[in-house]
N, C-alpha and C positions, 0 to 999 in steps of 0.2 A: 712915814713921810706923808705930808699933806701937799698936794700939788696946787697950782694956782686956781683950779676950778673948785677947790674945797674938798676934793675926794681924798679920803685918808686911807692909805693902805693898811690892811689888817696884819696881824702878826703872821698869818699864813693865808695865802691867796692862791687861787687857781688861775694860771696864766695860759692863754692860748699860744701854742707854738706853731706859728704859721706866718707866711708872708702874703697869703691870698686875702684880698679884700672881702671876698664872699665868705670866707671862713670867719673873718672878724665880725662882719655884720651878723652872721648866724649865731656866733658864740655870745655876743653882747646882748642879743635878743633874750637870752635866758635870764639875764639880770644878776648873775652871781659871779661872772668872770671878772677877775681883778685887773687884768692888763694883758699885754701881748709881749711875747718874746720871739725873736727870730734868730737865725744863724746864717752863716755864709752860704750853705747849701740851699736853704729855702729861698734866700734872696736871688741866687743865681738861676733858679728854675723859672722865675717870672721875668727875667731879662729886662729889668727897668732900673734906672739909677736908684741906688739905695737911699739916698737922701729923700727922693720923691716918695718912695715906698714908706719910709719911716714917718715922714710928715703926714702922709695920708692916713696912717693908722691912728694918729692923734685925734682926727675928726670923728673916729668911731669909738675908740677906747675911752673908758671912764678913768682908768688909772695909768700907771706907768707903762711905757712902751720901751722894752729893752732892745738894744742893738749890740751885737757881739763884735768886739774889736777883732780885727784880722790883719792889720798892717804888720809888716816885717820890722822887727826891732823896737825897742822901748820908746825912742824919740818919735818914731812914726806912729806908734799906738797912742801916745799922748796927743799928738796933733789930730789924729783921727777921732779920738774921744772928745776933744774940745770942739771939733767941727760938728759932731753929732749932738753934743750937749747944747749947742747954739741953735739947733733947728727949732725946737719948741722949748724954751726955758722952763725948768722945773717939772718937766713931764718925761724927759728921757732918762732911762737907766742904762748903765753900761754893763754888758754881760761880758765877763772876762774869764777865759779858761784858767784853771788852777795850775799855775807853774810858779816856781820861786820868783822869777822875774816879774810875772804878772801880779803876784800877791803884793809886791811893793807898789806897783802901779795902782792896784785897787785901793790900797791903804791911802795913797796920795789923793786919789779922787774922792774917797770917802771923807777924808779930813777936810776937803774943800766943801763938804756938804752935799755931794752928789750921791745919788742912789747907785750902788754897785751890786751886781749879782755875780757870784762865782759859779762857773759851770765846769763840767768835766771833773767832778769830785768822785774819787773812787775809794776813799778810806776815811775812817774817823779822824785821823791826824790831819787830813786836808780840811775836814769840816772845822776843826778847831782853829787851824791857821786862817781859814776864810773868815771866821767870826772875829778873830783878833785883828784882821785887816779892816774890819768894819763893814763887811759885806752882808747883803741879804743872800741867802743860799738858794740855789736853783738845782733841782734834781730833775733829770730828764729820763723818761721811761727807757729810752734806748740805752742809756748808760747803766741804769739799774739792771736792765735785762742782760747787758754785756757783763756786768760784774757778777750777777747770779750765774751766768753761763760759765764764767771763768772759775768761780768757786766750786762749781759742780764738775770741773774738769772737761768742759766742752769748748775750750778755745782760749 
């Protein structure tokens, strides 16, 4: 995907997973961070309106800034996604947890030309389904650690 500033996402990029502006400034000073991703827990810790936080990250990030959908129910998630996509056109990506219901939502947003990232992927089958839905894949260390712990019989 190429955003309105001319930045082209690579096939694989390193994304900062934070809602803190200080983290974003420090990460982008390195020159190789591709974008920013957040989640509801990170946004809750800074106690500011999420629209304000996401819009502010676009001033710092060179690439896509992902926002994780969290509304209850498919209709509410569609409305939430459309609201966030409108904040900074062509720069927002939707981060969507991997569930059957959400894979259809991801496919719909991807078919409209939006960048979609699937998170909470725990199996090769989910990777395949996410790719078929047209998503960019997101792996988070905590999830990989949790998966490795489960495979080792630790939880």
